[in-house]
N, C-alpha and C positions, 0 to 999 in steps of 0.2 A: 640764640633761640630760634630765630627765623630760619637759619640754615638747617639746624638739626630737625626741627619740626617739619619743615618742608621735605627734607630728604627722607626721613623715616616715614612720614605720612604718605609720600608718593609711593614708596614700595609697599606699605601696608594697604593702601587704597587700590593699587592697580594690579599687583601680582596675583592676589586671589581671583580677580576678574579674568586674568589670563588663564589661570588654572580652570576656572569654570568654563571658559571658552573651549579649552582643550577637551573638556568633559562633554561638550556638545550643547551647552546651555546657550540659548539664543539671547540676543541683546534686547534691552528695554522690556523685560517681562514685568507684567503687573502682578503676577503670582506664579508660583510653581508648586508642584505636587510632591516632589522629592525633598523631604525634610532634612536629608543628610547634606543638602547644599547650604543650609542655613548658616552654618559656622563660617563659611567663606564670605557670605554677605555681611556677617557681623564684623569680621576682621576688616573688610573693605570699609565699612561704616566708621570703625575706629580710626582707620587711616585718614578718612575724610575729615574727621574731627581734628586730627593732628595737623592736617594741611590748613584747616581754618585757624588753628592756634598760630601756625607759622605766618599766615597772612596778617593776623592781628598783631603779631610781634613786629612784622615789617612796617605796618602802619604806625605802630607806637614809636618805632625808630624814626620814622619820618617826622612825626609830631615833635618828639624830643629834640631831634637834630635842628628843627626849625626854631623852636622856642629857645634853645641854648646855643644858637649858631655863633654868637660872639665868644662864648666861653670855650667852645670846641673848635674855633677857627684855627686852621693850621697855617703857619707863616713860613715853615721850612720848605715846603714842597716835597718833603720826604717823610710823611707821617708814619710809614710802616718800615722804615729802614730798608728801602728798596735796594736792588742790586744792579739795575740797568740805568742807562744814562738819562732816561726821561725823568727819573726822580732827582736828578742833580740840579734841575732848574726850578724856577718858581712856578706856582700854579695860580692863575694862568701864566704861561711863559711870556717873555717879551717877544716882540715881532721877530727878532733875530735868533731866538732860542739860546744860542751860546755866544758869549763875547769872543771866545777863542775856540777854534776847532779842536774838539777833544781828541786825544791820542788813544785809539782803541786797540787793545791787545787781545781781548777775549770777550765772551758774551757778558761777563759780569764786571764791566769796566768801572762802574760807579762804586761797587763793593771794594774793588782793588784800590781805587783812589782814596776811599775813606780809610782802608786798612793801612795805607802808606802815609797817612797824615796829610791829606790834600788840604791846601789852603786856597781860599778864593783869591784871585788876582785883584789887586787894589789899584794898579796903574798900568800904563802901557797900552791902553785901548786905542784902536784905530777905527777908521770908517769901515762900515760893514756893507758889502754889496748885497742888494736884495732884488728879487724880481717884482715887477709891478703886477697887480691883479689884472687878469684878462678874462673875458668871456669866451675866448676862442675854443677852449676845451669843451665847454657846454654846447656851443653852437655846432662844432664839428660832430660831436657825439649825437646831437639831435638830428642832424642831417643824415648821419650814418644810419640812425634808427629808421628814418623814413625810407632810405634805400633798402635796408634789410627787410623791413615790413613789406615793401612793394615786391621784392624778389620772392619772399615766401608765398605771397598771395598772387603772384604772377600778374601784377599790375605794371606792365612793362614801361608804359609812358612815365609813370611815377618813379619807377626804378631809375630810368635814364635821367630824369630831373634831379632825383636825390643824389645820384652818383656825380653828376656834373656840379651840383651845388656844393657837395662835400669837397671835391677837388678844388673848386674856386675858393672856398673858405680856407683851405690849407694854404693855397698860394698867396692869398691876401695876407694871411697871418705871417708868412715868411718875410713880408715887406714891412712888418711892424718893428722898426728899429728902436722905438722908445719903449722898451719893455723892462727897464731896470732903473734903480735909483740907489742912493747910498744913505745909510743912517750915519749922521756925523759922529765923530769920536766923542765930542762933548756930550751928546745925548746918551751914548752908550755908557760913558763914564758916570753920568748922573744916575742912570738907571741901575748900574751895578753897585755904585756907592750906596744908594738908597736901600738896595737889597742887603748889602753887607751890614749896614747899620741895623736893619730890622732883625737879621739873624743874630747879631751881637747882643741885641737887647733881649733876646729870648734864649740865649745860650744857658 
């Protein structure tokens, strides 16, 4: 309901106003003398009512989704029978996303895997290499922004400082050798087994 009322209401509300604009009607008029224009305003008003119903439907959806969140909770991660790989993992996904690197042959890999009778792996898990969180990207982008801002406004001393600080930040980051860690196979096994049991219980 929200989708259809919003979509239909948008076109009903705004297309007549575009027609009126092409006819030379100015915006935000308090009154007009040409009564032949009235029908276009009536259609636009009906469209506005449709949009209001769409907003009401959306708010109702929010309320019902909140009140019945346990009843409607999805445990599969794939509530709409998706076709791409992001629907193959849990929601929210584990830190490592995939216990094993998926083999991708086309755009709809998850749909192909399901069609071919894909079974979740139950053993053979190994340690997973992961990158550590770092603030380097944010810091370098902020310094680059300072440099760009200074160049645009021709604040040359600030541009020089920003460029120098950006280069220094990049060089410092290259010497950060402690930028990764491993998730132990035991933790991966426990996470994957818990998800398999949850999926089995809702099959």
